C-alpha positions, 0 to 999 in steps of 0.5 A: 889836431888843427890849432883851433882844436889844439886851443879848445883842447888846451884851454880845457887842461887849463880849467881843469887845474883847481884855482888852489892848485894854480895858486901854489904852481904860480908861486912855485914858477915864479920861484924857478924863475926868480932864482934863474941867471937870466931874470938875475941879470935882466934890468927891464922885465916885461910881465903880462896881467894874467887871466883867472886861469893863466899862470899867475906872475904876481910874485915874480912882479913884486921880486922886480918891483922891489928890486932895481929892475924896471916892470913893463906890462902890455898896453893893447891897441885892439884897433891897431892890433900891436902891443906897446910895453908901459914902464909902470910902477904897480902891477895893477890892471883893469878890465878892457870893456872891448874883450872882458877878462882882459886886463891892461896896465893902469898908467904908465909910460911906453918904454923903448922896446929896444932896452927890454932885457927879458919878455916873459909871455902867456900862452896855452901851450908850450913845445920842448923846442921852444913853440908857443901857441897863443890865444890866436890874436898874433899880438905876441908873435907880432911883438916878438918878431919885431927887429929891434926887440933883442929881449930873451924871449921866455914863458911861463906856464903850468908843466900841463901846458908843456907838450912834445910837440904843438902846431906851428905855423911859418909866422909863429915866433919860438921862445928860448927859455919856458919856466914852469913849475917843476922845470927851467927849459932853455932852448934854441929858438927854431925861428 
């Protein structure tokens, strides 16, 4: 199966999860992440503003904001095809008129990527060896491959998004930990 075929398949898997079940699973995954030693030790945590079918990390954002941790959200520059972590004081976002459904942080200040401890990424599918299949624009692969970024690279996903194997290319960046509504999987990244 090609990457584009796999993306279509995984989008249908995500859309098949009823919204009430999605909310329960999102809460369970957030609770799993909050209990990890990696999250507890992190001072600067980068999350994402979820799209409707993605795992909602709102509970995790609340835990960050209620602690001594700094919440970071990605601001996307579509022309430069890059993301900038923004230090924010709330988990609010607004819609991007260029791409409906994409949310951006409201306000905030750019944050030094070298100081990020934990990055939580979204995606369509995740492999048992840390592989990540995104939406095909490459923003997270470019961000995660920056030399100055030493943060733990993680993902949060519904259990249904985890597969034994997913298609990877040389430029794809693997993750070190995947947290779902059912488990925490720590892996040694392939690249």
